[in-house]
C-alpha positions, 0 to 999 in steps of 0.5 A: 253683903245683901246677897250673903244675908239672903243666902243665909236664909237656908241656915235659918232655924224654923221651929216645928211643933208636932202634935200627937194625932190623938189630941182632942180638938179643944187642945189643938184649938188652944195650942193654935190660939196660943202660938198665934197670940203675938202680933194680931191675936187669932181666934177660934174662928180663925182656926175654923177658917184655916180648917176650911181652907185646908180642904183643897180648892173646894175649901179654899173657895168656901173660905173666899165665899165667906171673906168676899161676902163680908167684904162686899157687904161693907164695900160693894165696889169691891165686886169689880176687883174680885171678878177681875183678879180672882178668876178661879173664884169667879169661875167656881159659880160662887161669885154669882151668889154674892154678886147682888151685893154690888148694888146693896146700900144697907149697912144695918147688918154687915157680918164679919167672917166670925159671924158668918161661921157662927151662923153656919154652925148653928144653921147647918149643925146646930152647934154654937161652939167653933171647936165643935164645928172644926171637929165636924169638918175634921170628920168627927163622929161625936157618938163613936168619938172617931174620925172618918173622911166620909163624915168630913166630906158630908160636913163640908157639903152641909157647910156649903149648903148653910153658907149658900142660904146665908149669902142668899139675897132673898134670905138676907134682905128679908131678914134685914127688913124683918129687923127694921120692921121691929124698929131697929133701923140703924146699926148703932141701935143693935148692941148685940151682934150675937143676938142678931146672928142667932136671929138670922140663923133662926130665920133661914132655918124656919124658911127652909123648914116651910112649916110656918107662913112668912108672917109667922116667921117674921113675928117669931124672929122679931120677938126672939131678937128683942127678947134676946136683947132684953134678957142678955141671952146672947151674952156670957156663955152664949155658945152653950145657950145657942146649942140648947136653944137650937135643940129645944126648937127642934124638939118643941117647935119655935113658937112653943119654945118661945112661949115657954121662955116668955112665960118663964122669964118675961113675967110680970116681975120682969116687966115691973121690977127687973127691967126697971131696975136694969134701966138704972144706967147712964149708958145710951148703948145699953140694950134697954135704951136701944129697945126703947128707941126701937119701940118708939120707931116701931110706933112712929112716935114723935120726938119729945115736944115735936108735932111732926118730926118722928123719932125714926126721922131724927135717928136717920138725920139729926136729933138730940138726946135731951135731958128731961130735967136739964143737966146744968139745972140739976148740977146747980141744984146739988145733983153733981153725980153724973151717974144720976143726972145722965140716967137714961130715964132722964133722956128723950130724943128731941129736935135740936132747936127744941133742945136749945130752946129748953137749955137749962130751964126747970121743967115747970118753966119750959113746959109752962112756955108750951102751955102758954103757946097753947093758950095764945097760939104764939109758938115759943118752943116747938110747934105743939099748939093743943093740950091733946098734942102735949099729952100725946107727946108725953105718952109717946115718949113714956114721960110721966105727967109728973115731969112738970112738977119735978125739981132736984128735990124729987128728981129720984122719984121722977126717975123711978116713975120714968123707968116704970113707964118706959118698961110698960112702953117696951112691954106693949111694944114687945107683945105687938111684934 
């Protein structure tokens, strides 16, 4: 019976869909995605990968370069398995381009293949849309709307050059260091992978152009990345925005274009009204709270009521997100809406023992303990033992001095003041980059 069922394969019906050769790439992409929508949903990036693979052994090796780079970024130990089991790729010369990943321990930026393809499209072709990249790899001439094998070959060469820049050890590690130098030291702080992708494409483009010093490049990339996080530039219809940005950078130069964006969007109105309004949220994954924490890491700020432990150290090891006006106190006082007591403007990173010591105390009570220990020298809450240190802790955590007088009755006023103070803190940080 088993053999008869096996032999029946020759009679199985296989559906074949033939597409007209004059269909535009957007239609083909849509058909590809719809057909493969069952099971594991495929994306336009998968279509791009299939197009790359279809270009013979050359394309197959480029696809493997993307796959293996992304895999080894997460699992460096995979190097030995790939080397032993994929001799064709190992002998292609591409394996040695990513061999450095076997000793890589950073997990700040571990791109997916979708990210790598997007960066390659931006760097190599100035294109943000996957469909446009597939068209170029198919040999499309966007001016004449025709296709030629010669253009396809040129596009694959451009793709390879872009990929080699992306996987280059110096480029990648210097970019990661640039992001870390902006205060983003943990992967959980990066709420927009697309913003990071564009920043990397910009970084390798500026390095290749050799028109700016290393310091100038890093300063521009840091500011561009943070600007993108704050303004949501890499969300929504970001593919179109990315193409516009790459074109304008080519026309004006990145420094002039960034200055134009800053003067147009990062105005006084943004810092004083729009940003504080946007921080009316409970999400600790919001880009605004992430940028605020990055600003604290960048400025080497101590945790709230800490004398020695920095925010950066707590981000790496152990620290609590503390309610400046304790949650249980607010709830007992009638503020029972979590969208109010869990506002990010009510949060500060604090050492766990300090957080436990504060517990449900009203601000006047726990800050009163700190003032008492400043006077008598007997440590009761944390290690702060001078008025200057207490004032510095307030400043480094963008906490208004009015916290000590804050109760449930004037809690909303405190939140408004804290948002404004945090926005000012972020502003100073941004322009220091």
